[in-house]
C-alpha positions as a LaTeX table, in Angstrom:
\begin{tabular}{lrrr}
\hline
Residue & $x$ (\AA) & $y$ (\AA) & $z$ (\AA) \\
\hline
Met1 & 72.77 & 53.69 & 41.78 \\
Lys2 & 70.71 & 56.61 & 40.55 \\
Phe3 & 71.04 & 60.06 & 42.23 \\
Ala4 & 68.73 & 63.02 & 42.11 \\
Ile5 & 70.58 & 66.34 & 42.60 \\
Ile6 & 68.60 & 69.36 & 43.84 \\
Ala7 & 69.66 & 72.85 & 44.76 \\
Asp8 & 68.54 & 76.46 & 45.04 \\
Ile9 & 65.16 & 75.75 & 46.63 \\
His10 & 65.14 & 79.15 & 48.41 \\
Gly11 & 61.97 & 78.35 & 50.43 \\
Asn12 & 59.85 & 77.60 & 47.43 \\
Leu13 & 57.69 & 74.81 & 48.91 \\
Glu14 & 55.46 & 74.27 & 45.85 \\
Ala15 & 58.41 & 73.82 & 43.51 \\
Leu16 & 60.22 & 71.46 & 46.02 \\
Gln17 & 57.08 & 69.31 & 46.35 \\
Ala18 & 56.74 & 69.08 & 42.49 \\
Val19 & 60.40 & 68.11 & 42.10 \\
Leu20 & 60.18 & 65.45 & 44.83 \\
Glu21 & 57.09 & 63.98 & 43.12 \\
Asp22 & 59.05 & 63.79 & 39.86 \\
Ile23 & 62.04 & 62.21 & 41.62 \\
Lys24 & 59.66 & 59.44 & 42.88 \\
Thr25 & 58.62 & 58.64 & 39.29 \\
Gln26 & 62.30 & 58.46 & 38.26 \\
Lys27 & 63.00 & 55.79 & 40.93 \\
Cys28 & 66.14 & 57.48 & 42.25 \\
Asp29 & 68.05 & 55.73 & 45.01 \\
Gln30 & 69.38 & 58.88 & 46.72 \\
Ile31 & 68.55 & 62.58 & 46.86 \\
Val32 & 71.48 & 64.99 & 47.24 \\
Cys33 & 70.69 & 68.56 & 48.07 \\
Leu34 & 73.55 & 70.99 & 47.26 \\
Gly35 & 72.18 & 73.80 & 49.45 \\
Asp36 & 70.26 & 77.05 & 49.46 \\
Val37 & 67.18 & 75.43 & 50.97 \\
Val38 & 66.04 & 78.64 & 52.65 \\
Gly39 & 66.05 & 82.08 & 51.25 \\
Tyr40 & 63.68 & 84.67 & 49.99 \\
Asn41 & 60.44 & 82.74 & 49.29 \\
Ala42 & 57.48 & 82.18 & 51.61 \\
Asn43 & 58.03 & 78.72 & 53.10 \\
Pro44 & 61.56 & 78.18 & 54.41 \\
Arg45 & 60.53 & 76.28 & 57.56 \\
Glu46 & 58.29 & 73.92 & 55.65 \\
Cys47 & 61.08 & 73.17 & 53.15 \\
Leu48 & 63.46 & 72.37 & 55.96 \\
Lys49 & 60.99 & 69.93 & 57.47 \\
Ile50 & 60.90 & 67.95 & 54.19 \\
\hline
\end{tabular}
């Protein structure tokens, strides 16, 4: 099983979308988010919806 580990998104929607696209190319079975999804960047709500 292949895991993708993400963390410290801090509301950065553009970076999150780019990372998720890369994860798709890596054919990971599971994505694990270690936290800090919202924070000081412009798009915390949009990041939570993903």
